[in-house]
Each structure stands twice: as C-alpha cells, then as structure tokens.
C-alpha positions, 0 to 999 in steps of 0.5 A: 466777461467771463475769462478764466487762464490757467499759468505755469500748467504746462509745468508742475516740477517747480524745480523739485526734481532736482536732487536736493542737498537735503537729501543728501545730507539726511542720509549720511545723518541717518547713518551716523545715528544708527550706529550710535543708536545701538552704542547707546542702547546696548550702554544703556542695558549693560550700564544701567542708566534709563537716561542713556537708554532712552537717549539710545532708544530716542535715536532709534525713532529718529533713524526711522525719522531720518529714513522717512526723510530721505524717501520723501526726498526721493519721490518728490524728485522722482515724481516731479514731472508726474501729471498724476500730481495735479499741483506737483509733488510737493506736499510729500514734503509736508506729509514726510514732516507729519510723519516724523513728527508722529514718530517723535511723539511716539518715542517722546511717550514711550521714553516717559513711560520707561522713566517711570518705571525706572523711577518706581524700580530703580536699578544700579548704574555705571557711571562713568561709562555711562557718563563716557557714552552719552558725552559720544552721543551728544557729539554725533548730535552736534555733528549731525545737527551741523550737516543738516543746517549745512544743507540748507546753505549748500542748497542756497549756494547751489542755486546761485551758480544755476541762477542764470539757467533758472532766470527764464523760468523765475520770471515766467513763473514768478518762483523763487526758491523756498527758504529753509524752515518752508522744508519741513521734511528738513525741519522734521530730521532737524527736530529729530536730531536737536531732541537727540542732543537735548536728550543727551545733555539732559541724561549727562546732567543726570548721571553727574548729579546722580554720581556726586549728589547720590541725587539717583532719581535726577536719571529718570526725572531728566528723562521726563523732562527732555520727552515733555519737550520732545513731544511740545516740538512734535506737536509744533511740527504736526501742526504746521505740516497739517496746514499744507497737507490740508490745504489751509488758506495762507497766513492773513498777512500774504493774503493781504498782500496779493490783494494788495497787488491785484487790487492796485486801482479802484475798478478792480476788486478780489471777490473770492480768493483762495491761496494755499501751500503746495510745496517748501515755499511754493504757493498756489493762488485762484482768484475771481476778480470783478471790475468795471474795466476788466483786463485779460487774466493775464494782465492781473496774474502780472501783478503778482510779484515774484517774493510771493513764490506763487507758481501756479494761478487760475483767474477768472474775471468779471465785468460788473456795473460801475456801482457794484465795486 
C-alpha cells in the first residue's frame, strides 16, 4: 500500500487575505516616525548633539522599515489567492521582517561610526533645546509602541467577532490564528520603535550628564551603547526570520508533539517527517508513515490537533511486515 493525500490544496490563503490591524497601525506609526525623524535630525544638527542626531538618523531607518512592513502586509493580502505561491504568501511576512532587521543593523553601524567621529572631534551642544526635542521623540516612540502592541489585541478581538464564520474553516484545516510573536513583520516594526525609544532615553541621559556633570563624553558613549544593543536585537530578528525563509525544520518540541499524535498506536511509525513554517503561526507537514495495519491517509491527518496549526499536510502511507515497525 502506498497512498498519498494532500489536504487543503484547494485554498492556500489561510486567512491571509484579511486586512491585518498590524498593517493599519504600521501606516499610522510610519507617519509619526517620519515627522519626528525630521525634527530630531534638524535639532541634532542645529544644537550640536550627536546622540540626538543619532536618534534622528535611527528614526530614518525605522521609517524605511515601517514602510517595508506596510508593503509586506499589502503584498501578503493582495496575493493571498495567487496560485503561483505554492504554500500561500505567509513568508512575505518573514521576508519583511528580515529586510527590516538588515536596516536595523545598518543604522546601528552608522550610529557607531558617527559617535566615534564626535568622540574624537566634539562640538558645542545646546543642551536645553536638545533635551526638549529628545523628550518629544521619546513620547512619540512610546505612543508608537502602544499602537503596535494594540495591533495584536485588535486582531484578537476581530477574530473573536468573526469566530462563528470561521468555525468550519478552522475545523477543516486544523487552523488556529497565529500568536502575536509569530508575526515577524509586526515584531520588526515593534523592535524598530523600541530601539528608537532606547536611543531617546540614552540621548536624554547623555545630555543631562553632559550638562550637569560636564561629562561631554557621555553623548557619544551613550550613542555607541544604544547602537550595540540595537545591533543585538537585529541579529536576533535576522536569525528568527531566516529560519522561516530557509524552511528550517520546526523545533524539537513541535516535531515530537506531531509524532506523538500520529504514532498513537504501536502499528504506526513515522519514517520521514518534514515540518516547517509557511507564515505567521502557520505550518506545513509532509510525512511518511510505515504501518502493519495502514489506515487511509485522511485518518492520519485527522490525528493532528488544531493546536499545532498545521494547515497543509501531505501524508504517504506504506504497509510493512510486523517485524519492520
């Protein structure tokens, strides 16, 4: 016996055609970021603060990254039903997160370079004006972070309101909606805003130290500290999003959970298993089952619990003698 079944081949949208709250919030935060970026860069040049200038330049990268995030959301939704995407458009989300992470790393390195220049060639700083602008920037960052955090909550409430409409789809595909941290695109946007907030805090601390303790060196030093922290965040996001883009096998815990459900009787053994992410919280699986009492492929698929979010399954079944299992 050698049977294969593909489940869910008729629809690869997996709910990705909906307008996501993350897209709407990203557009709003983008507008706030562009305005604040212009103010901070102008103030940093006018008042001589490298920490403030670094904060403004950093916001420029975040404005670009937020634009990438919005574009990724748009492409995911507009091409959700495009048959050219074998497993749907979910990976565009990870691609947006990866691109944003590279922008984050590039701006962090630029911040280090600028801070080192100012370290060796300090200039006069207009402390009061620079501090005031940095405080305004921090307030905008806080508002932006709140908006992006609210995107996941808005998505949850929206799902609750439409749960009845999606009950059949969820039951048929084993589909559950993704968790907020599975959305690399939204997480990238949030990290960019969080990095902005960090550099604003460090800029304020550096300006206060330089003004009241005559520690002018704190201005470039704090810029370097902030850049190194941001660089670490960007590497983490690159690592996580690249796992999705490269079809890396799911973590051992998820693989073990799937195997336990399929191998629920001594007759059945998985001899080959591929489990990989195809979108935010969405997984695909291909498995080969060897069994002394083989069942139809649909029966094995039905054993996969909805909590695993495996929305696309291919099952191959082989009958083997009893001593081979």
